N, C-alpha and C positions, 0 to 999 in steps of 0.2 A: 462623452457620458461613460462611466466607469462600468465594468463588469462586474458581477457578483465575487469573480475571482480577484481582480486588481485589488478590489475593496478589502479580501481578506486575507491576499497576500500583505496589503499595506499593516492591517491589524497584525498580521505576524511579525511584521519587523520591530513593531511596537513591540509587542508582547516580550521577544526576546530582548529587547533595548531594556525594558522594566526588569528580565529576568538576570541580565547583566548588572545592573545596576544595583540590586539587591544582595548580590552575592560575595561573596568576600573572595573568591578566584575565578580565575577566567575558565575554570571548568563548568562554572556553573552549578554548582553540586552541595554547596556548604553556603547557608545565609550569613550576611553582615549581622552583628551584634544588634539587637534593639530591632530586627527589622526580618523576624520569623518571619511573621505573618504576611506580612506583602511580600517575601521572599515564596511563600508557600502560595499566594494567591498569582502571581505570576508565572509558576509553575504550572500550576492547570489552567493559567489560561493559554499557555503555551500549548499545551496539551489540545485542549478546546478547538482552537484555531488550526491546528494541523489536521486533526480528523476533519472537521468541517471542508477545510482547501480537500482531504481526498476525498470527500462524498462529492463535491462538486466537478471535481475532475472526472472523477466517474461518470458522473449524469453527462457532462458534457461533451465524452467521448462520442465521434459520430460511430454509428452503427457499420459504416465501410471497414472502422480500420478495425472492427473487433468481429467480425461475421463477413466472409468473404465467399466462402462455397463449402457446401457439404461435403464431408470426407470422414469416414470413419477408419481409423487406422490402428493396426496391432502391430505387435513388437514379439516375434515370434511365437505368435498365436496367443498371446496373451494381451487384453483390451488395454490401451496405456492408463486410461483412466481409473481402472482396477489397480495398474501397476503403482500409479500417482495415491491412490487411496491407503495402499497398503505401504507405502514409502511416509506416509500422514501418520499410519497406526504405531510405525514402528520406530520413530523420530530417526529415521534414517538419513543423510544425506542421497540426494539423487546421485546416479552416476551418470547422468546426460540434464542437458539445460534443454528442456522442449518450449518453448515461449510463447506460443499460441495454445499450446493445449493445455497449460498451465491456468490460462485466462478460463478455457473451458470446462477445467476441473473446478474451478471456483466457483463459476456459474452453476454448475451440475448441484455444490453444494448448497448453493441458494435456490435451487428449483429453478431455474431458469431453463426452458430448453433451446440449447444454439450449439451448432456446431462449426467446426473451424479445420482452417487448412493448417497442416503438418508443416514448420519448417524444418530443414535438416537438424539432424541432431550434432550436437557440438558437445565433446566428451571433453569434459574436467580433466 
């Protein structure tokens, strides 16, 4: 029996195939003459399916993978979540990649209360 994710993956493949068929180039950014409407529909189908896949993957992620322990971390006295908020406001590229903390920041933005273990910083 198919899962929702398997079904959506098949639909994504078909949507991207249709987009390629109605496209003038392999870049899939220009419609063929006479197929502008079909191309626009195919582009929107791709967007919709990609959004649905992201939602299903987010929903199906087991809790064990996202919240392993409670740990409040700070970097030189500045809470890391506040640091990430400042980066977001100023559109700055972060100096360090903080994998799980970024997920915690996203959840905080959605008003979900969870805490995460912090992986070692990897400087870019």
